[in-house]
C-alpha positions in Angstrom: -14.4 -8.2 24.0 -18.1 -8.4 24.4 -18.5 -12.2 24.8 -21.8 -13.2 26.6 -21.1 -13.6 30.4 -22.9 -17.2 30.6 -19.7 -19.0 29.8 -16.8 -17.5 27.9 -15.2 -20.7 26.9 -18.5 -22.1 25.5 -19.3 -19.0 23.7 -15.8 -19.1 22.0 -16.6 -22.8 21.0 -19.9 -21.9 19.5 -18.4 -19.1 17.5 -15.6 -21.4 16.2 -18.3 -24.0 15.2 -19.9 -21.5 13.0 -16.5 -20.6 11.5 -15.7 -24.1 10.6 -18.9 -24.7 8.9 -17.8 -22.2 6.2 -21.3 -21.1 5.5 -21.0 -17.4 6.5 -18.1 -15.1 5.9 -16.0 -14.4 8.9 -16.7 -10.6 8.7 -20.3 -11.3 9.0 -19.8 -13.6 11.9 -17.6 -11.0 13.6 -20.4 -8.3 13.1 -23.0 -10.8 14.6 -21.1 -11.7 17.6 -19.8 -8.1 18.0 -16.1 -8.8 18.1 -13.2 -7.6 15.8 -11.7 -9.8 13.2 -8.4 -9.5 15.0 -10.0 -11.3 17.9 -11.6 -13.9 15.7 -8.3 -14.7 14.0 -6.6 -15.0 17.3 -9.1 -17.8 18.7 -9.1 -19.4 15.3 -5.2 -19.8 15.6 -5.4 -20.9 19.2 -7.9 -23.7 18.3 -6.0 -24.9 15.7 -3.0 -25.1 17.9 -4.4 -26.6 21.0 -8.1 -27.7 20.3 -10.8 -26.8 22.8 -8.0 -26.5 25.4 -6.6 -23.6 23.5 -9.9 -21.6 24.2 -9.1 -21.2 27.8 -8.3 -17.6 29.0 -4.6 -17.1 29.5 -2.9 -15.1 32.1 -1.1 -11.9 31.1 2.5 -12.4 30.0 3.7 -9.4 31.8 3.1 -10.4 35.5 4.7 -7.1 36.8 5.9 -3.8 35.2 9.1 -3.2 36.5 9.2 0.5 35.9 5.8 1.3 37.3 5.7 4.0 40.0 4.7 2.7 43.3 1.1 3.5 44.5 2.5 6.0 47.1 4.4 7.8 44.6 1.1 8.0 42.3 -0.8 9.4 45.3 1.8 12.0 45.8 1.7 13.1 42.1 -2.1 13.3 42.1 -2.2 15.1 45.4 0.4 17.7 44.5 -1.2 18.3 41.0 -4.6 18.8 42.6 -3.1 21.4 45.0 -1.2 23.0 42.2 -3.4 22.6 39.1 -1.1 24.9 36.8 2.1 23.0 37.5 3.6 20.7 34.9 5.6 17.6 35.1 9.0 19.5 35.6 7.8 21.6 38.6 5.9 18.7 40.3 9.2 16.5 40.0 11.3 19.3 41.5 8.9 19.8 44.3 8.4 16.1 45.0 12.3 15.6 45.0 12.9 18.5 47.4 10.1 17.0 49.7 10.5 13.3 49.5 13.9 12.7 48.1 15.3 11.0 44.9 14.5 7.3 46.0 11.8 5.8 43.7 10.9 9.4 42.1 9.5 8.9 38.6 11.1 10.9 35.8 9.4 13.9 34.2 8.2 12.0 31.2 6.6 9.3 33.5 4.8 12.1 35.6 3.7 13.7 32.4 2.2 10.4 31.1 0.2 9.8 34.4 -1.1 13.3 34.5 -2.4 12.6 30.7 -3.9 9.3 31.8 -5.7 11.0 34.6 -6.9 13.8 32.4 -5.1 16.4 34.3 -3.3 17.9 31.3 -4.6 20.5 28.7 -3.5 19.8 25.1 -1.7 22.9 24.0 -3.1 24.1 20.6 -0.1 24.5 18.1 -0.1 28.0 16.5 0.1 28.0 12.8 3.3 29.6 11.6 2.4 32.7 9.5 3.7 33.3 6.2 4.0 36.7 4.1 1.4 39.4 4.5 -0.3 40.7 1.4 -3.1 43.0 0.8 -6.5 41.7 0.1 -8.8 44.0 -2.1 -11.9 45.1 -1.0 -15.1 44.1 -2.6 -15.8 44.9 -6.2 -18.5 47.4 -7.0 -20.0 46.1 -10.4 -21.0 48.5 -13.1 -22.1 46.0 -15.9 -23.4 42.4 -16.0 -20.9 39.6 -15.4 -18.4 41.6 -13.5 -19.5 40.2 -10.3 -21.6 37.0 -9.6 -22.6 36.1 -6.1 -23.2 32.4 -4.9 -24.4 31.0 -1.7 -26.4 27.9 -0.3 -29.7 29.2 1.0 -29.9 26.7 3.8 -31.3 23.2 4.2 -34.8 22.3 4.3 -37.0 19.3 3.8 -39.7 18.6 1.1 -43.1 17.1 2.0 -41.6 13.6 1.6 -38.9 14.2 3.9 -36.1 14.7 1.4 -33.3 17.0 2.5 -32.4 19.9 -0.1 -29.6 22.2 -0.1 -30.4 25.0 -2.7 -27.3 26.5 -4.4 -28.2 29.9 -5.9 -26.0 32.1 -8.2 -26.9 35.7 -9.2 -25.6 38.6 -11.2 -25.0 41.4 -8.9 -25.2 44.3 -11.4 -28.5 43.1 -13.0 -29.9 41.1 -10.2 -30.5 38.3 -12.7 -30.8 35.0 -11.0 -28.8 32.5 -13.1 -29.6 29.3 -11.3 -31.4 27.7 -8.3 -30.1 24.1 -8.1 -31.7 21.7 -5.4 -28.7 19.6 -4.2 -28.8 16.8 -1.6 -25.7 18.1 0.1 -23.2 20.8 0.0 -20.0 19.3 -1.5 -17.4 20.2 -4.2 -18.3 17.6 -6.8 -21.9 18.5 -7.2 -21.2 22.2 -6.9 -18.7 22.0 -9.6 -21.2 20.3 -11.8 -23.6 23.0 -11.4 -21.1 25.8 -12.1 -19.9 23.9 -15.1 -23.6 24.0 -16.6 -23.8 27.6 -15.6 -20.5 28.6 -17.5 -21.5 26.9 -20.6 -24.8 28.5 -20.5 -24.0 32.1 -19.6 -20.2 32.3 -19.9 -17.6 33.3 -17.3 -17.8 36.3 -14.9 -14.9 38.5 -13.9 -15.5 38.0 -10.2 -17.3 35.4 -7.9 -18.3 36.7 -4.6 -18.8 34.0 -2.0 -18.6 33.5 1.9 -15.7 31.6 3.8 -17.6 28.3 4.3 -17.6 24.9 2.5 -17.6 24.0 -0.5 -16.4 27.5 -1.5 -13.9 28.5 1.3 -11.5 26.7 3.6 -8.9 27.5 6.3 -6.0 26.4 4.0 -3.8 28.4 1.8 -5.5 31.5 0.2 -8.8 30.1 1.6 -9.4 28.0 -1.4 -10.9 24.6 -2.1 -10.8 22.5 -5.2 -14.0 24.4 -6.4 -12.6 27.9 -6.0 -9.2 26.8 -7.1 -10.7 25.7 -10.3 -12.3 29.3 -10.7 -9.0 30.9 -10.2 -7.7 28.4 -13.0 -10.4 29.8 -15.2 -9.2 33.3 -14.7 -12.0 34.2 -12.2 -11.2 36.3 -9.3 -12.4 35.0 -6.0 -13.7 37.4 -3.5 -14.4 36.2 0.0 -16.7 38.4 2.3 -15.4 39.1 5.8 -16.3 36.3 8.4 -19.3 37.0 10.3 -20.4 39.8 7.8 -23.3 38.4 5.7 -24.3 42.0 5.1 -21.4 42.2 2.5 -23.6 39.8 0.5 -26.6 41.6 1.5 -28.4 41.7 -1.8 -28.0 37.9 -2.3 -29.5 37.2 1.3 -32.4 39.5 0.5 -33.1 37.3 -2.6 -33.0 34.2 -0.3 -35.6 35.8 2.0 -38.0 36.4 -1.1 -37.4 32.9 -2.3 -38.2 31.4 1.0 -41.3 33.3 1.5 -42.8 32.6 -2.0 -41.7 29.1 -2.4 -41.2 27.3 0.8 -44.3 28.3 2.9 -44.6 25.2 2.8 -42.2 23.4 0.6 -43.4 21.1 -2.2 -44.2 17.5 -1.7 -41.2 16.0 -3.5 -37.8 17.2 -4.7 -38.9 17.2 -8.3 -42.0 19.4 -7.5 -39.9 21.9 -5.6 -37.4 22.1 -8.5 -40.3 22.9 -10.9 -41.5 25.4 -8.4 -38.2 27.1 -7.9 -37.7 27.3 -11.7 -41.0 29.0 -12.1 -40.1 31.4 -9.3 -36.7 32.2 -11.0 -38.2 32.9 -14.4 -40.9 35.3 -12.7 -38.1 36.9 -10.7 -36.1 37.6 -13.8 -38.8 38.6 -16.2 -41.8 40.0 -14.2 -40.8 41.3 -10.8 -39.5 44.9 -11.1 -36.5 46.0 -8.8 -36.4 49.4 -7.1 -32.5 49.2 -7.5 -32.8 49.0 -11.1 -35.5 51.9 -11.4 -38.3 49.5 -11.5 -36.8 47.5 -14.4 -36.9 43.6 -14.6 -33.5 41.8 -14.3 -33.9 40.3 -17.7 -33.7 43.7 -19.4 -30.3 44.4 -17.8 -28.6 41.1 -18.1 -26.7 39.8 -21.1 -24.4 36.8 -21.3 -20.7 37.0 -20.8 -18.3 37.2 -24.0 -15.9 34.9 -22.2 -16.7 31.2 -22.8 -15.8 28.0 -20.8 -12.6 26.6 -22.3 -12.9 23.0 -23.3 -9.7 22.1 -21.8 -7.5 23.9 -19.2 -3.8 24.1 -19.7 -1.4 23.6 -16.8 0.1 26.7 -15.2 3.5 27.7 -17.0 6.0 29.4 -14.6 9.1 31.6 -15.6 12.4 30.2 -16.5 14.5 29.5 -13.4 11.6 28.6 -11.3 11.0 25.1 -9.9 7.5 23.5 -10.7 6.0 20.5 -8.6 2.8 18.5 -9.2 0.7 18.8 -6.1 -0.3 15.2 -5.4 -3.0 13.4 -3.3 -3.7 14.9 0.2 -2.0 18.2 -0.9 1.6 17.2 -0.8 4.6 17.9 -3.1 7.9 16.2 -3.1 10.7 18.8 -2.6 14.2 18.8 -1.2 14.0 15.1 -0.7 10.7 15.0 1.4 7.2 15.6 1.2 5.9 19.2 2.0 2.2 20.0 2.5 1.0 22.7 0.3 -2.9 22.4 0.3 -5.5 20.1 -0.7 -7.3 22.7 -3.1 -4.4 22.4 -5.5 -4.4 18.7 -5.8 -3.6 17.7 -9.3 -2.3 21.1 -10.3 1.2 22.4 -10.7 2.8 25.0 -8.3 5.9 27.1 -9.0 8.6 27.7 -6.6 10.8 30.8 -6.7 13.9 31.3 -4.3 13.3 34.6 -2.6 16.3 34.5 -0.4 18.6 32.0 1.2 16.8 28.9 2.3 13.2 30.4 1.5 11.1 29.5 -1.5 8.0 31.3 -2.4 5.1 29.0 -3.7 2.9 30.3 -6.5 -0.5 28.9 -7.8 -0.3 30.6 -11.3 0.1 34.2 -10.7 -1.1 33.9 -6.9 1.4 33.8 -4.1 0.3 30.9 -1.8 3.0 31.0 0.9 6.6 30.1 1.7 8.6 26.8 2.3 11.8 27.1 4.4 14.6 24.6 3.9 15.3 24.1 7.7 11.7 23.1 8.3 10.1 19.8 7.7 6.2 20.8 8.0 4.0 22.3 5.4 3.7 25.7 3.8 3.7 29.0 5.7 0.5 30.4 4.1 -0.1 34.0 3.2 -1.9 36.2 5.7 -4.1 39.0 4.5 -4.4 42.6 5.7 -6.9 45.1 4.6 -6.2 46.6 1.2 -7.7 49.1 -1.2 -10.8 48.8 -3.2 -10.3 47.1 -6.4 -11.5 48.7 -9.7 
């Protein structure tokens, strides 16, 4: 503990004097003295039991660790490990036993613990168990407005007063119509969902939303979904992810970002509110005034029309066929199945998943009509998430 070095006992007594005055909360005193509350409670208890005498430092209870390897054996282990850096505890113990005999030789577990304490081991990365393989459709080619919307974050910048801004942009791919440019303070699911709720109420629902694999749109979990994109799936929207490392698959959206940056951020406005006004003015000009070569020099507002699919007032829970089992995904993405907790995915928290027995001891897990993965009776871990292979182009 970080007591001052002048006199440890006196420092403890001064701390306890402040505690006994009851003028400052204990948590605040611990912060000022840079000690933990556990340490504070310990010295308060010792003072109550023995007065100022109880503030003396005590010798450790364990004078000697009986099963600790001798210094000689520790030197041998370290020396042999340095000579054979790829040998693990079993090989080292076998070699040391053959060379020096069994007397005093530490166990494999003890050798492993010392290698870990010395930083001579490499933590092995556990490979995720793969689930069923399904085809992922290629990207949709839109023919009409609202068939495909593209969404992305432009990239953070700072306004003149130092405010950090994360612009969320949404655009209709067929008509090139920019639906929204919302200046958020950070990229998260909660704020992004509020923005999309407002867009859906104003323009209706698209058939497909195309996004990249980063947060808050995508994750490394089952189906690559987050709570935001899982909500889209619940609304009946197809979620399309571009291939990782391939921003050109969303190239039209990236080109719009370059124009937005060149015309509104060189330099940025003085404040967030001023930048929001500038962004909205640019969006209106982009949609109503600026002609597009891809549209035959027609402005996007001439091609775009609102969707006929409206945002439902309330979403009904998924219903699964008769004979399936259904479980509610609770906090941290877990369900209770077969007498124990099983991890499904945080994206599905608060939603119901369906479980269908596919073969003996194996259950397929569905989020609505979408296969999420498999659960195996003999395993205690989480879901075996689906893996994608390249499929055919969707229509």
